[in-house]
N, C-alpha and C positions, 0 to 999 in steps of 0.2 A: 520524465522518463521513469519507467518502472525498473527497480533494481531487484535482482534475485539474490536471496541470502539463505543460509542454513542456520536453523536454530531449533534446539530440542529435537534433533534427528528428523526435522521436517524442512521442506523447502517453502519459503515464504517470499512474497513479492511486496516490496515496499515502495510507496509513493515517495519520490525524492522531494517533492514540494512540501509535504506536511509530515511525512514519516509514518503514516498509517500503514499497517501491514495486513495482507490478505493471503489466504492459502490458495487462491485461484488467480492465475495471470490475467484472464479476461476480466474478472471483477476489478482487479487493480487498475487495469487499463481504462475501464469505464469510469472508475472513480477519478483517475488522474485527468481525464478529459474535462471533468467538471470541478476540479479541485481549485479552491481559492487560495491555497498555500498558507492559510492562517491556522492550521491545525484542525484536527477532527472536531466536529461539533457534538460528538457523543463519545462516551467511554466504551472502548472495545472490550 
């Protein structure tokens, strides 16, 4: 599930499985559909 959070006066969407944050809900949802829950494979 994607969780909405506020940080630095912006709205972010966080993948509950790995914690990766996105500024776009659709992007976060797409990521979560394919997330392996082992953390991001790249540095944001």
